[in-house]
TORZAVO-337370 format. One record per residue (C-alpha): residue number from 1; residue in one letter; chain; x, y, z. Coordinates in nm, 2 decimals. Layout:
BEGIN
+------+-------+-------+--------+--------+--------+
: rogu : lumlo : zakol :     px :     py :     pz :
+------+-------+-------+--------+--------+--------+
:  NUM :     A :     A :      X :      Y :      Z :
...
+------+-------+-------+--------+--------+--------+
END
This chain:
BEGIN
+------+-------+-------+--------+--------+--------+
: rogu : lumlo : zakol :     px :     py :     pz :
+------+-------+-------+--------+--------+--------+
:    1 :     M :     A :   0.02 :  -0.01 :   0.02 :
:    2 :     T :     A :   0.30 :   0.25 :   0.12 :
:    3 :     R :     A :   0.46 :   0.14 :  -0.19 :
:    4 :     T :     A :   0.17 :   0.20 :  -0.45 :
:    5 :     G :     A :   0.15 :   0.55 :  -0.32 :
:    6 :     T :     A :   0.44 :   0.65 :  -0.29 :
:    7 :     T :     A :   0.56 :   0.56 :  -0.69 :
:    8 :     P :     A :   0.29 :   0.83 :  -0.82 :
:    9 :     A :     A :   0.40 :   1.08 :  -0.55 :
:   10 :     L :     A :   0.75 :   1.04 :  -0.68 :
:   11 :     A :     A :   0.66 :   1.05 :  -1.04 :
:   12 :     S :     A :   0.49 :   1.35 :  -0.95 :
:   13 :     A :     A :   0.78 :   1.53 :  -0.81 :
:   14 :     W :     A :   1.00 :   1.44 :  -1.07 :
:   15 :     H :     A :   0.80 :   1.59 :  -1.32 :
:   16 :     Q :     A :   0.73 :   1.90 :  -1.15 :
:   17 :     A :     A :   1.13 :   1.94 :  -1.10 :
:   18 :     L :     A :   1.19 :   1.85 :  -1.47 :
:   19 :     R :     A :   0.90 :   2.10 :  -1.56 :
:   20 :     P :     A :   1.12 :   2.43 :  -1.58 :
:   21 :     Y :     A :   1.39 :   2.26 :  -1.78 :
:   22 :     R :     A :   1.19 :   2.13 :  -2.03 :
:   23 :     A :     A :   1.00 :   2.49 :  -2.09 :
:   24 :     E :     A :   1.33 :   2.61 :  -2.14 :
:   25 :     L :     A :   1.45 :   2.35 :  -2.39 :
:   26 :     V :     A :   1.16 :   2.37 :  -2.61 :
:   27 :     A :     A :   1.20 :   2.78 :  -2.57 :
:   28 :     E :     A :   1.54 :   2.75 :  -2.73 :
:   29 :     L :     A :   1.42 :   2.48 :  -2.97 :
:   30 :     R :     A :   1.16 :   2.77 :  -3.08 :
:   31 :     R :     A :   1.39 :   3.02 :  -3.10 :
:   32 :     A :     A :   1.66 :   2.81 :  -3.27 :
:   33 :     W :     A :   1.43 :   2.71 :  -3.57 :
:   34 :     R :     A :   1.26 :   3.05 :  -3.61 :
:   35 :     T :     A :   1.57 :   3.18 :  -3.70 :
:   36 :     P :     A :   1.67 :   3.09 :  -4.03 :
:   37 :     A :     A :   2.02 :   3.30 :  -4.04 :
:   38 :     F :     A :   2.08 :   3.06 :  -3.76 :
:   39 :     A :     A :   1.95 :   2.73 :  -3.81 :
:   40 :     V :     A :   1.99 :   2.71 :  -4.21 :
:   41 :     P :     A :   2.37 :   2.77 :  -4.24 :
:   42 :     S :     A :   2.43 :   2.55 :  -3.94 :
:   43 :     L :     A :   2.25 :   2.24 :  -4.12 :
:   44 :     L :     A :   2.29 :   2.30 :  -4.46 :
:   45 :     F :     A :   2.68 :   2.43 :  -4.47 :
:   46 :     P :     A :   2.89 :   2.16 :  -4.33 :
:   47 :     V :     A :   2.68 :   1.92 :  -4.57 :
:   48 :     L :     A :   2.73 :   2.13 :  -4.90 :
:   49 :     F :     A :   3.08 :   2.17 :  -4.83 :
:   50 :     Y :     A :   3.12 :   1.82 :  -4.76 :
:   51 :     L :     A :   2.99 :   1.73 :  -5.08 :
:   52 :     L :     A :   3.20 :   1.95 :  -5.28 :
:   53 :     F :     A :   3.52 :   1.91 :  -5.12 :
:   54 :     G :     A :   3.43 :   1.52 :  -4.98 :
:   55 :     V :     A :   3.29 :   1.43 :  -5.28 :
:   56 :     L :     A :   3.30 :   1.63 :  -5.61 :
:   57 :     L :     A :   3.66 :   1.70 :  -5.56 :
:   58 :     G :     A :   3.79 :   1.50 :  -5.33 :
:   59 :     R :     A :   4.05 :   1.20 :  -5.36 :
:   60 :     G :     A :   4.15 :   0.90 :  -5.20 :
:   61 :     H :     A :   4.07 :   0.91 :  -4.83 :
:   62 :     A :     A :   3.91 :   1.25 :  -4.85 :
:   63 :     P :     A :   3.53 :   1.12 :  -4.84 :
:   64 :     L :     A :   3.66 :   0.93 :  -4.49 :
:   65 :     Y :     A :   3.90 :   1.24 :  -4.36 :
:   66 :     L :     A :   3.64 :   1.51 :  -4.43 :
:   67 :     L :     A :   3.32 :   1.31 :  -4.30 :
:   68 :     A :     A :   3.53 :   1.25 :  -3.98 :
:   69 :     T :     A :   3.62 :   1.67 :  -3.93 :
:   70 :     Y :     A :   3.33 :   1.77 :  -4.07 :
:   71 :     C :     A :   3.15 :   1.59 :  -3.75 :
:   72 :     V :     A :   3.32 :   1.83 :  -3.52 :
:   73 :     F :     A :   3.28 :   2.11 :  -3.78 :
:   74 :     G :     A :   2.91 :   2.08 :  -3.78 :
:   75 :     A :     A :   2.92 :   2.09 :  -3.43 :
:   76 :     M :     A :   3.09 :   2.43 :  -3.38 :
:   77 :     A :     A :   2.84 :   2.66 :  -3.52 :
:   78 :     P :     A :   2.55 :   2.57 :  -3.29 :
:   79 :     A :     A :   2.77 :   2.59 :  -3.00 :
:   80 :     L :     A :   2.94 :   2.90 :  -3.08 :
:   81 :     F :     A :   2.67 :   3.12 :  -3.21 :
:   82 :     G :     A :   2.40 :   2.94 :  -3.00 :
:   83 :     F :     A :   2.60 :   3.01 :  -2.66 :
:   84 :     G :     A :   2.80 :   3.34 :  -2.76 :
:   85 :     V :     A :   2.58 :   3.54 :  -2.99 :
:   86 :     Q :     A :   2.25 :   3.49 :  -2.79 :
:   87 :     L :     A :   2.39 :   3.51 :  -2.45 :
:   88 :     A :     A :   2.54 :   3.89 :  -2.54 :
:   89 :     L :     A :   2.19 :   3.94 :  -2.70 :
:   90 :     D :     A :   1.99 :   3.82 :  -2.40 :
:   91 :     R :     A :   2.26 :   4.03 :  -2.16 :
:   92 :     E :     A :   2.17 :   4.36 :  -2.34 :
:   93 :     G :     A :   1.81 :   4.28 :  -2.40 :
:   94 :     G :     A :   1.76 :   4.24 :  -2.03 :
:   95 :     L :     A :   1.63 :   3.87 :  -2.10 :
:   96 :     L :     A :   1.92 :   3.73 :  -1.86 :
:   97 :     T :     A :   1.84 :   3.94 :  -1.58 :
:   98 :     L :     A :   1.45 :   3.87 :  -1.61 :
:   99 :     K :     A :   1.56 :   3.48 :  -1.56 :
:  100 :     R :     A :   1.77 :   3.52 :  -1.28 :
:  101 :     A :     A :   1.44 :   3.69 :  -1.11 :
:  102 :     L :     A :   1.20 :   3.38 :  -1.20 :
:  103 :     P :     A :   1.18 :   3.13 :  -0.99 :
:  104 :     I :     A :   1.34 :   2.84 :  -1.20 :
:  105 :     P :     A :   1.65 :   2.65 :  -1.13 :
:  106 :     A :     A :   1.97 :   2.92 :  -1.27 :
:  107 :     A :     A :   2.12 :   2.56 :  -1.44 :
:  108 :     A :     A :   1.80 :   2.55 :  -1.66 :
:  109 :     P :     A :   1.84 :   2.79 :  -1.91 :
:  110 :     L :     A :   2.23 :   2.69 :  -1.96 :
:  111 :     L :     A :   2.15 :   2.34 :  -1.98 :
:  112 :     A :     A :   1.88 :   2.39 :  -2.23 :
:  113 :     R :     A :   2.13 :   2.60 :  -2.45 :
:  114 :     L :     A :   2.33 :   2.29 :  -2.42 :
:  115 :     A :     A :   2.13 :   2.03 :  -2.53 :
:  116 :     M :     A :   1.99 :   2.26 :  -2.83 :
:  117 :     A :     A :   2.35 :   2.30 :  -2.95 :
:  118 :     V :     A :   2.38 :   1.91 :  -2.88 :
:  119 :     M :     A :   2.09 :   1.82 :  -3.09 :
:  120 :     F :     A :   2.18 :   2.04 :  -3.36 :
:  121 :     A :     A :   2.51 :   1.86 :  -3.37 :
:  122 :     L :     A :   2.39 :   1.49 :  -3.41 :
:  123 :     L :     A :   2.15 :   1.63 :  -3.66 :
:  124 :     V :     A :   2.43 :   1.77 :  -3.90 :
:  125 :     A :     A :   2.63 :   1.48 :  -3.82 :
:  126 :     S :     A :   2.36 :   1.26 :  -3.92 :
:  127 :     L :     A :   2.31 :   1.44 :  -4.23 :
:  128 :     L :     A :   2.67 :   1.41 :  -4.32 :
:  129 :     I :     A :   2.67 :   1.05 :  -4.27 :
:  130 :     G :     A :   2.39 :   1.01 :  -4.47 :
:  131 :     A :     A :   2.54 :   1.23 :  -4.75 :
:  132 :     A :     A :   2.85 :   1.04 :  -4.70 :
:  133 :     H :     A :   2.70 :   0.69 :  -4.75 :
:  134 :     V :     A :   2.46 :   0.77 :  -5.03 :
:  135 :     L :     A :   2.67 :   1.00 :  -5.26 :
:  136 :     G :     A :   3.03 :   0.96 :  -5.10 :
:  137 :     G :     A :   3.04 :   0.54 :  -5.12 :
:  138 :     V :     A :   3.16 :   0.57 :  -4.74 :
:  139 :     R :     A :   3.04 :   0.24 :  -4.58 :
:  140 :     L :     A :   3.01 :   0.25 :  -4.21 :
:  141 :     Q :     A :   2.95 :   0.00 :  -3.93 :
:  142 :     A :     A :   2.67 :   0.10 :  -3.71 :
:  143 :     L :     A :   2.92 :   0.13 :  -3.40 :
:  144 :     Q :     A :   3.09 :   0.40 :  -3.60 :
:  145 :     V :     A :   2.82 :   0.58 :  -3.66 :
:  146 :     L :     A :   2.75 :   0.59 :  -3.30 :
:  147 :     Q :     A :   3.07 :   0.65 :  -3.23 :
:  148 :     L :     A :   3.09 :   0.94 :  -3.50 :
:  149 :     M :     A :   2.77 :   1.08 :  -3.33 :
:  150 :     A :     A :   2.93 :   1.10 :  -2.98 :
:  151 :     V :     A :   3.23 :   1.27 :  -3.08 :
:  152 :     A :     A :   3.00 :   1.54 :  -3.25 :
:  153 :     G :     A :   2.78 :   1.55 :  -2.91 :
:  154 :     L :     A :   3.07 :   1.61 :  -2.68 :
:  155 :     A :     A :   3.23 :   1.89 :  -2.93 :
:  156 :     A :     A :   2.92 :   2.08 :  -2.80 :
:  157 :     L :     A :   3.08 :   2.10 :  -2.48 :
:  158 :     P :     A :   3.40 :   2.28 :  -2.52 :
:  159 :     L :     A :   3.27 :   2.47 :  -2.79 :
:  160 :     G :     A :   2.96 :   2.58 :  -2.61 :
:  161 :     A :     A :   3.20 :   2.67 :  -2.31 :
:  162 :     I :     A :   3.37 :   2.91 :  -2.53 :
:  163 :     G :     A :   3.06 :   3.04 :  -2.68 :
:  164 :     L :     A :   2.95 :   3.12 :  -2.33 :
:  165 :     L :     A :   3.29 :   3.34 :  -2.22 :
:  166 :     I :     A :   3.25 :   3.51 :  -2.55 :
:  167 :     G :     A :   2.90 :   3.61 :  -2.49 :
:  168 :     S :     A :   3.01 :   3.69 :  -2.12 :
:  169 :     H :     A :   3.26 :   3.95 :  -2.22 :
:  170 :     V :     A :   3.15 :   4.12 :  -2.56 :
:  171 :     S :     A :   2.85 :   4.32 :  -2.66 :
:  172 :     A :     A :   2.53 :   4.20 :  -2.88 :
:  173 :     S :     A :   2.67 :   4.40 :  -3.20 :
:  174 :     A :     A :   3.02 :   4.26 :  -3.16 :
:  175 :     A :     A :   2.96 :   3.88 :  -3.08 :
:  176 :     P :     A :   2.92 :   3.76 :  -3.44 :
:  177 :     A :     A :   3.22 :   3.92 :  -3.53 :
:  178 :     M :     A :   3.44 :   3.78 :  -3.23 :
:  179 :     V :     A :   3.26 :   3.45 :  -3.28 :
:  180 :     N :     A :   3.36 :   3.44 :  -3.63 :
:  181 :     L :     A :   3.72 :   3.53 :  -3.55 :
:  182 :     V :     A :   3.71 :   3.21 :  -3.32 :
:  183 :     Y :     A :   3.48 :   2.96 :  -3.56 :
:  184 :     L :     A :   3.65 :   3.02 :  -3.88 :
:  185 :     P :     A :   4.03 :   3.02 :  -3.79 :
:  186 :     L :     A :   3.97 :   2.70 :  -3.53 :
:  187 :     A :     A :   3.82 :   2.51 :  -3.82 :
:  188 :     L :     A :   4.13 :   2.58 :  -4.06 :
:  189 :     L :     A :   4.41 :   2.54 :  -3.75 :
:  190 :     S :     A :   4.27 :   2.24 :  -3.63 :
:  191 :     G :     A :   4.27 :   2.06 :  -3.97 :
:  192 :     L :     A :   3.89 :   2.04 :  -4.01 :
:  193 :     W :     A :   3.90 :   2.12 :  -4.39 :
:  194 :     L :     A :   4.20 :   1.98 :  -4.51 :
:  195 :     P :     A :   4.47 :   1.76 :  -4.33 :
:  196 :     L :     A :   4.73 :   1.98 :  -4.14 :
:  197 :     S :     A :   5.00 :   1.79 :  -4.31 :
:  198 :     A :     A :   4.93 :   2.00 :  -4.62 :
:  199 :     L :     A :   5.00 :   2.33 :  -4.45 :
:  200 :     P :     A :   5.32 :   2.45 :  -4.32 :
:  201 :     V :     A :   5.48 :   2.25 :  -4.03 :
:  202 :     L :     A :   5.38 :   2.56 :  -3.78 :
:  203 :     F :     A :   5.03 :   2.48 :  -3.78 :
:  204 :     S :     A :   5.08 :   2.11 :  -3.69 :
:  205 :     T :     A :   5.31 :   2.23 :  -3.41 :
:  206 :     M :     A :   5.04 :   2.47 :  -3.27 :
:  207 :     A :     A :   4.74 :   2.21 :  -3.36 :
:  208 :     P :     A :   4.74 :   2.08 :  -3.01 :
:  209 :     L :     A :   4.62 :   2.42 :  -2.87 :
:  210 :     W :     A :   4.31 :   2.42 :  -3.00 :
:  211 :     P :     A :   4.04 :   2.20 :  -2.85 :
:  212 :     T :     A :   3.86 :   2.13 :  -3.22 :
:  213 :     W :     A :   4.19 :   1.94 :  -3.31 :
:  214 :     H :     A :   4.15 :   1.72 :  -3.01 :
:  215 :     L :     A :   3.80 :   1.68 :  -3.14 :
:  216 :     A :     A :   3.93 :   1.54 :  -3.47 :
:  217 :     Q :     A :   4.18 :   1.30 :  -3.31 :
:  218 :     L :     A :   3.89 :   1.15 :  -3.13 :
:  219 :     A :     A :   3.66 :   1.11 :  -3.47 :
:  220 :     L :     A :   3.93 :   1.02 :  -3.70 :
:  221 :     P :     A :   4.04 :   0.68 :  -3.55 :
:  222 :     V :     A :   3.65 :   0.57 :  -3.58 :
:  223 :     V :     A :   3.68 :   0.59 :  -3.96 :
:  224 :     G :     A :   4.01 :   0.41 :  -3.95 :
:  225 :     L :     A :   4.23 :   0.67 :  -4.03 :
:  226 :     P :     A :   4.54 :   0.76 :  -3.82 :
:  227 :     S :     A :   4.55 :   1.00 :  -3.52 :
:  228 :     A :     A :   4.79 :   1.16 :  -3.28 :
:  229 :     G :     A :   4.76 :   1.15 :  -2.89 :
:  230 :     S :     A :   4.60 :   0.91 :  -2.68 :
:  231 :     I :     A :   4.19 :   0.90 :  -2.62 :
:  232 :     G :     A :   4.23 :   0.96 :  -2.23 :
:  233 :     G :     A :   4.46 :   1.29 :  -2.32 :
:  234 :     H :     A :   4.24 :   1.44 :  -2.53 :
:  235 :     L :     A :   3.94 :   1.41 :  -2.33 :
:  236 :     L :     A :   4.13 :   1.56 :  -2.07 :
:  237 :     V :     A :   4.23 :   1.89 :  -2.27 :
:  238 :     L :     A :   3.85 :   1.91 :  -2.37 :
:  239 :     L :     A :   3.70 :   1.87 :  -2.00 :
:  240 :     T :     A :   4.00 :   2.12 :  -1.90 :
:  241 :     V :     A :   3.87 :   2.35 :  -2.14 :
:  242 :     T :     A :   3.55 :   2.34 :  -2.10 :
:  243 :     A :     A :   3.59 :   2.37 :  -1.71 :
:  244 :     V :     A :   3.81 :   2.70 :  -1.74 :
:  245 :     A :     A :   3.57 :   2.88 :  -1.97 :
:  246 :     L :     A :   3.29 :   2.82 :  -1.77 :
:  247 :     L :     A :   3.48 :   2.89 :  -1.46 :
:  248 :     L :     A :   3.59 :   3.23 :  -1.59 :
:  249 :     A :     A :   3.23 :   3.30 :  -1.78 :
:  250 :     R :     A :   3.06 :   3.26 :  -1.50 :
:  251 :     R :     A :   3.32 :   3.49 :  -1.30 :
:  252 :     R :     A :   3.25 :   3.75 :  -1.55 :
:  253 :     L :     A :   2.88 :   3.71 :  -1.55 :
:  254 :     R :     A :   2.87 :   3.76 :  -1.16 :
:  255 :     R :     A :   3.06 :   4.09 :  -1.19 :
:  256 :     I :     A :   2.83 :   4.24 :  -1.42 :
:  257 :     G :     A :   2.52 :   4.18 :  -1.22 :
+------+-------+-------+--------+--------+--------+
END
């Protein structure tokens, strides 16, 4: 009798606790889909670039290499722009102050935005894998598909934290330019667009400084291509970048109110 009565009460408590998180996630997804300038480029540009450079112009291992690295590249825009630009807009528009005054968990907006970035990253990765299979002749096993999707989802953590750090420091008008200054160079310097062996040695020497390079090194072995470093080392760097960026962003947001 007691157990029967406790179960519905516990389920109701969980439902009430998760309601603000679910509401924030729905709001984030609606805002993303209602902003074509954000949603369309985030979803289509990586696929179009892959079809051009990986399928039409690709030779040898290019379809495999670019599939792995573009799964990381596809996660960059939703995380960097979704956190960086939107946080700057929320700060200047007063929405961030309003949400702080509302009786909702402080982490709800952040987790909702992270979930949105992960969903976009997974959707882009699935589109890339589909295009590579149908048009690029790439054949992956189910485990490889899951591993690539996992790397794409993981990319949202450090990149979202970097976006949060940018959005906490710059104005809404400057945020898009600042994000682009990070977005495009990171993709090039990390070897996401072409192998670093095709660039001067300096690029390869500096590559371990960039979190996107570590993400690429996690993705390349999934498709059977060589990579540098160890999985544990790459994960440690990514978690460190995430933690440091989040701490700096939190400190900045507390300082500005």
